C-alpha positions as CSV (number, residue, x, y, z in Angstrom):
1,M,0.0,0.0,0.0
2,L,1.4,3.4,-1.1
3,L,0.3,6.7,0.3
4,H,1.4,9.9,-1.6
5,G,2.3,13.3,-0.3
6,F,0.5,16.7,-0.3
7,T,-0.5,17.9,-3.8
8,G,0.2,14.4,-5.1
9,S,-2.1,11.4,-6.0
10,S,-1.8,7.8,-6.8
11,D,-0.3,8.8,-10.2
12,S,2.5,10.8,-8.6
13,W,4.4,7.6,-7.7
14,G,5.1,7.1,-11.3
15,R,5.6,4.0,-13.5
16,L,9.2,3.5,-12.4
17,I,8.1,2.9,-8.9
18,S,5.0,0.8,-9.7
19,D,6.8,-1.3,-12.3
20,G,9.8,-1.6,-10.1
21,L,7.8,-3.0,-7.2
22,V,6.1,-5.4,-9.5
23,S,9.4,-6.6,-10.9
24,V,10.5,-7.7,-7.4
25,G,7.3,-9.6,-6.7
26,C,5.1,-6.9,-5.1
27,S,1.5,-6.0,-6.1
28,P,1.3,-2.3,-5.1
29,V,-2.1,-0.8,-4.1
30,L,-2.3,2.9,-4.6
31,C,-4.6,5.0,-2.3
32,D,-5.6,8.6,-3.0
33,L,-5.8,10.6,0.3
34,P,-8.6,13.0,1.0
35,G,-8.7,16.0,-1.3
36,H,-6.4,14.4,-3.8
37,G,-6.7,12.5,-7.1
38,S,-9.9,10.5,-7.3
39,H,-11.1,12.1,-4.0
40,S,-10.4,15.8,-5.1
41,A,-14.1,16.4,-5.6
42,D,-15.2,14.8,-2.3
43,L,-15.4,17.8,0.0
44,D,-17.4,16.4,2.9
45,P,-15.5,17.8,5.9
46,R,-16.1,14.5,7.8
47,H,-13.8,12.7,5.4
48,F,-10.8,14.9,6.2
49,S,-10.3,13.8,9.8
50,L,-7.5,11.5,10.8
51,E,-10.0,8.8,11.9
52,A,-11.8,8.9,8.5
53,T,-8.5,8.9,6.6
54,L,-7.2,5.8,8.5
55,T,-10.5,4.1,7.8
56,R,-10.2,4.9,4.1
57,V,-6.7,3.4,4.1
58,E,-7.9,0.3,5.9
59,H,-10.7,-0.3,3.4
60,A,-8.4,0.2,0.5
61,G,-5.8,-2.5,1.5
62,V,-5.6,-6.2,1.9
63,W,-4.0,-6.7,5.3
64,P,-1.6,-7.5,6.7
65,T,0.8,-5.9,4.2
66,D,3.7,-3.5,3.9
67,L,2.7,0.2,4.2
68,I,4.7,2.9,2.4
69,G,4.1,6.6,2.9
70,Y,5.8,9.7,1.5
71,S,5.7,13.1,3.4
72,M,2.0,13.7,4.3
73,G,1.4,10.1,3.4
74,G,4.2,9.1,5.7
75,R,2.5,10.9,8.6
76,V,-0.7,9.0,7.8
77,A,1.1,5.7,7.5
78,L,2.8,6.2,10.9
79,H,-0.6,6.9,12.5
80,F,-2.0,3.9,10.8
81,A,0.8,1.6,12.1
82,A,0.2,3.0,15.6
83,A,-3.5,2.4,15.4
84,Y,-3.4,-0.9,13.7
85,P,-0.1,-2.6,14.6
86,T,-1.2,-6.1,13.5
87,K,-2.1,-4.9,10.0
88,V,1.2,-3.5,9.0
89,R,3.9,-6.1,8.2
90,R,6.6,-3.6,7.6
91,L,6.5,0.2,7.5
92,I,8.5,2.4,5.0
93,L,8.5,6.2,5.7
94,E,10.0,8.5,3.1
95,S,10.7,12.1,4.1
96,A,8.1,11.8,6.9
97,S,7.9,13.0,10.5
98,P,5.8,12.0,13.6
99,G,4.5,15.6,13.8
100,L,5.3,18.6,16.0
101,A,6.2,17.9,19.6
102,T,4.7,20.8,21.4
103,E,1.2,22.4,21.5
104,A,2.7,25.8,20.7
105,E,4.4,24.4,17.5
106,R,1.2,22.7,16.4
107,L,-0.9,25.9,16.9
108,G,1.7,27.9,15.0
109,R,1.7,25.4,12.1
110,Q,-2.1,25.3,12.1
111,A,-2.2,29.1,11.7
112,N,0.3,28.9,8.8
113,D,-1.6,26.1,7.1
114,E,-4.9,28.0,7.5
115,A,-3.2,31.0,5.8
116,L,-1.9,28.8,3.0
117,A,-5.4,27.2,2.6
118,C,-6.9,30.6,2.2
119,E,-4.3,31.6,-0.3
120,I,-5.0,28.5,-2.4
121,E,-8.8,29.3,-2.3
122,S,-8.1,32.9,-3.2
123,H,-5.5,32.6,-5.9
124,G,-6.1,29.1,-7.4
125,V,-4.2,25.9,-7.8
126,R,-2.0,27.1,-10.7
127,E,-0.5,30.0,-8.8
128,F,-0.2,27.9,-5.6
129,I,1.6,25.1,-7.4
130,R,4.0,27.6,-9.0
131,R,5.0,28.9,-5.6
132,W,5.0,25.4,-4.0
133,E,7.4,24.0,-6.6
134,S,9.7,27.0,-6.0
135,L,10.2,26.2,-2.3
136,P,13.8,25.3,-1.3
137,L,12.4,21.9,-0.2
138,F,12.1,20.9,-3.8
139,E,15.2,22.7,-5.2
140,S,16.9,19.4,-5.9
141,Q,14.2,18.5,-8.4
142,L,15.7,21.0,-10.8
143,Q,18.2,18.3,-11.7
144,L,15.4,16.2,-13.1
145,P,14.8,16.0,-16.9
146,N,12.2,18.6,-18.1
147,P,9.7,15.9,-19.2
148,V,9.7,14.4,-15.7
149,R,9.2,17.8,-14.1
150,A,6.5,18.7,-16.6
151,K,4.6,15.5,-15.9
152,R,4.8,16.1,-12.1
153,H,3.6,19.6,-12.6
154,A,0.6,18.5,-14.7
155,Q,-0.4,15.9,-12.2
156,R,-0.4,18.5,-9.4
157,L,-2.6,20.8,-11.4
158,R,-5.3,18.2,-11.6
159,N,-6.0,18.8,-7.9
160,T,-8.7,21.4,-6.8
161,E,-8.5,24.5,-4.7
162,A,-11.1,23.1,-2.3
163,G,-9.5,19.7,-2.0
164,L,-6.0,20.9,-1.2
165,A,-7.3,23.5,1.2
166,S,-9.4,21.0,3.1
167,A,-6.5,18.5,3.2
168,L,-4.3,21.2,4.8
169,R,-6.9,21.9,7.4
170,G,-7.6,18.3,8.2
171,L,-4.3,16.5,7.7
172,G,-1.6,19.2,7.8
173,T,1.3,18.8,10.2
174,G,-0.3,21.1,12.7
175,A,-3.7,19.4,12.6
176,L,-2.5,15.9,13.5
177,P,-1.4,14.9,17.0
178,S,2.2,14.3,17.7
179,L,3.5,10.7,17.7
180,W,6.9,11.4,19.2
181,E,6.0,10.0,22.6
182,A,4.3,6.9,21.0
183,L,7.3,5.9,18.9
184,P,9.0,3.7,21.5
185,S,5.9,1.5,21.6
186,I,5.6,1.0,17.8
187,Q,7.2,-2.5,17.3
188,T,6.7,-2.7,13.5
189,R,9.9,-3.1,11.5
190,T,10.4,0.3,9.9
191,L,12.6,1.7,7.2
192,I,13.1,5.5,7.2
193,I,14.2,7.0,3.9
194,A,15.6,10.5,3.6
195,G,17.5,12.3,0.8
196,E,21.0,13.4,1.6
197,L,20.2,17.0,0.4
198,D,17.1,17.2,2.6
199,T,19.0,18.0,5.8
200,K,15.8,18.7,7.9
201,F,14.4,15.3,7.2
202,V,17.7,13.5,7.6
203,E,17.8,14.9,11.1
204,I,14.2,13.9,11.8
205,G,15.0,10.5,10.4
206,E,18.0,10.1,12.8
207,Q,15.8,11.2,15.7
208,M,13.1,8.7,14.8
209,T,15.5,5.8,14.3
210,A,17.0,6.4,17.7
211,V,13.6,5.8,19.5
212,L,11.7,3.4,17.2
213,P,12.6,-0.1,18.5
214,E,12.8,-1.8,15.1
215,A,13.9,1.0,12.7
216,Q,16.7,1.5,10.3
217,L,17.7,4.7,8.4
218,C,18.6,4.9,4.7
219,I,20.0,8.2,3.5
220,V,20.0,8.3,-0.3
221,P,23.0,10.2,-1.8
222,G,22.3,13.1,-4.2
223,A,18.5,13.1,-3.4
224,G,16.3,15.7,-1.8
225,H,12.8,15.5,-0.3
226,T,11.2,13.4,-3.0
227,V,13.5,10.4,-3.2
228,H,11.2,8.2,-5.2
229,L,11.0,10.8,-7.9
230,E,14.7,11.8,-7.9
231,R,16.2,8.4,-7.5
232,P,13.5,5.9,-8.3
233,R,15.7,2.9,-9.1
234,H,17.7,3.4,-5.9
235,W,14.4,3.7,-4.0
236,V,13.1,0.5,-5.4
237,K,16.3,-1.3,-4.5
238,V,16.4,-0.3,-0.9
239,V,12.7,-0.8,-0.3
240,A,12.8,-4.3,-1.9
241,E,15.8,-5.3,0.2
242,F,14.1,-4.1,3.3
243,M,10.8,-5.9,2.6
244,Y,12.5,-9.2,1.8
245,S,15.1,-9.0,4.6
246,T,14.9,-11.6,7.4
């Protein structure tokens, strides 16, 4: 089961990831998160809660199985593993975090995400995506071939203003509770992936690995925040080795 990041969809994993997993004997199930992809027109506020999102993931999968999440999808995957420990065989978290540790940080992030949601609603998806893709977080994607970047850009533009704004309000980093204190009790074997150039998430990955009982960290050379897009073959290799390790 693969869970995409904010502004993504099932399509954003790409053929190299899907075909790569199939080539090593996996049958990937792709799930669109609330406000994204096939769910971009579903604006029922009840569907954007963490509880509803975890239920959606549960209904989409055939359990137990391996659960993979990138960025926002990684946060959701970690919450799913905490809530349903017997359903997740192995957990793979790419550029993900357990949330913000303090209430003050969460409230500050909620305010920022609300402002961003209002900006999306006011200025539209096209302007927002232009600014989103220019963030330093995604600077390493400039090394990608133009057709790859253009395909990624077109996929993001298929989202809606209301869907992205609702996802920020319901599933943003500030909206979800912190799992830092819960990490020592999560016994699921976990692989944490971070790009070498994404120093913030390398540090978060190191902190998570130190407290998760069954975790290992993989830092991918030359990659930034979106490892599966920037180094897809390397990503498939390390994920397959982890899933089939004894």
